[in-house]
N, C-alpha and C positions, 0 to 999 in steps of 0.2 A: 726392421728386423731382417727382411729378405735381403736388402742391400748389404747389410753387415755380414750376413752369412756368405753371400757371393764374394765379398771382398776377402774374407778369411780363406775361403776355398781357392781363390785365385792365387794366393801367395805360393803354395807349393809348385803349381804349374809354372809360374813366372820364374821363380828362383832356380828350379831344377833345369828348365829349358835354357836359361841364361848360362848356367854352368856347363850344360851339354854343348852349347854353341862354342864356349871357350875351349872345350876339349877337341873340337873339330877345327884345329888350327895347326899350322906347321910348327909353331912353338911347342905345343904339347907333344907332337910326334918326335921332335928333336930331343926334348927333355926326356922322354921315355927311353929313347935309343941311347941316350948318354949314360944311363945307369949301368954300373959295373956288373950287376946281376941280371942284365937283360939276356935272355936265352940266345945261345949261339945257334946258327943254322946247321942242322944235321947233315946237309948236303954241300956245305962248304962255301956258301955265298958270304962275302964279307959284310960287315955291319954297314959300311958306307953304301954298298950296292943295295942292300935291303932298305936302308933309309931312303934312298932315291926312289925305290919302287913304292915304299909306303907313302911317300908324299904324292906320288903319281895317283895312288888310290884315293888319297884325301881329296885331291883336286877333282877327281872323277865324280865324286858324289856331291860336289859343291857347284859345278858349272858344266854347261854343255861342251865348252871347249876342252875342259879337263877330261870329260868322258870320251871325247874323240881321241885325245892323246892317249888315254888309258887303253882304248880298244886297239889303237895302231901300234902299241908298244911291243906286242908279241909275247908278253910275259904271262898272259892269263888265258885260261880255257874259256870256251863259250859259256859253260855253267858259271864260272866265276864272274864273267862279264854280266851275265843275266842277273846274278845276285846283286852286283854293284848298281845295276840299273834300278833294281827294286829298292835298294838303300837310298839312292838318289831321289826316287819318287817319294819315299817316306819322309826324307828330310825336307823336301820341297813343300811338305804339308806342315810339319811341326815347327820349322823355323819361322815361316810367316805367321803361324798361330802364336808363336811366342811374342812377336811384335804386336799383334792384335790384342792379345790378352794383357800385355804390358800397358798398352794405351787405355784399355778398358779399366784396368786396376787403378791407374793414375787418375783417370777421370772420376771414378767412384770415390776415391780418397778425397779428391778436391771437393766433390759434391757434398761431403759430410759437413763442410762449413765450420768445423771445430777442430782446433789443434789437439785438444784433449781427446776427442773421439778418434781422431786420426792416430794418436799415440796408442790408444787401446786396441785399435785394429792392427797396428804394427806388432804389438806384443802378442795378441792372440794368433795372428797369422804366422808369426815367427814360431810360436809354440807348436802349432800344427805342423809346420815344416820340420821342427825338431823330432816330433813323434814319427813322422813318416820316414825321415832320414835314418833315424836309429833302427827302425824296422828293417830297412833295406841294407843298412850296414851290418846288422846281425845276420841277415840271410846270406850276405856276401861272405862273411867269415865262416858261417856254418857249412854252407854248400854252394859255392859260387857257380859250379857247373850246372846245378839244378836251376838257379836263377837265370843263367845265360841261355840255357836250352828253352826254358819256358817263355822267356821274353821273345826269343827268335820265333818260336812256334806260334806265338800270339800275333806277331807283327808280319811275319812272312809265311809263305807256303812251307810247311814242315819238311818237305822233300827238296827244297830249292837251295838251302844254305849249308848243307852238310858236305864237307870236303875231306879229301884224303890228306894225310900228313904231308905229302910232298907237293900238294897244290900250293901255288904261290901265295894265295891269300893267307893261308895258315903259316906260311914261312915268314911273311913280313908282319903279320898281326897275330902272334902267338897268344895263347890264353892269358899269359901274364900281362900282355899289353891291355887287354880288355878288363882284367881284374883291376889293374892300376888305374885305368881310366874311370871305372865305376867308383872306386874308393876316392879318387881325386874329386870327382863330381860331388859325391856325398859330403866330403870334408869341406869343400868350398861352399856348398849349400848351407852347411851348419854354421860356417863363419859368417856368411851373409845374414842368416837368420838371427844370429847373435847380435850383429850390428843393428838390424832392424829393431830387435827387442830393446836394445840399449837406447836407441833414438826414441822409440815409443815410450819407454820409461821416463826419459827426460821431458818429453812433451806433456805427459800426464802430470808429472811432478810440477813443472813450471806453470801449467795452466789448471791446477787443481781447484782454484777458487772460482 
């Protein structure tokens, strides 16, 4: 019973973290910047320049070399650099956690020793993911600013991540960028959950006897 509960509870963490990791890629940044309704810079920076700087920030939170390049660029203030260092530390925890939790989940599913039971776990885990994803999707649509602020206050020092409109981080990562990233993660998570539930249903059906 405990094993099954742990398996079900692991699904949201694994699926969400997987989708978050996909969002932290140059492909996603380029896709976001390619949108026709992506906000223009109020101070006249071209989209190409902003895209270059946005990729610089992405590399900064993913590697030490990227962070050195980020600091040396001259685009960012000391407060912005400090925040990105905080982000890098946070990601250095959650991404390895994703790999570890994925391995644990896989091992627990294998240990069930039954395709039918594995199918049930996929269906129940997918259902839990659906519930959580729909809650956050609703919150995003109702008041994304509230969700964004409270997440940042939970993860970071509340006084360390607030910037002025003309600070470079807000110019290359406007609120629309983060809203789209959040919605993309939620939608992709729901798609993966649906796939897991479909696989689970087939496993249960095929092995029902």
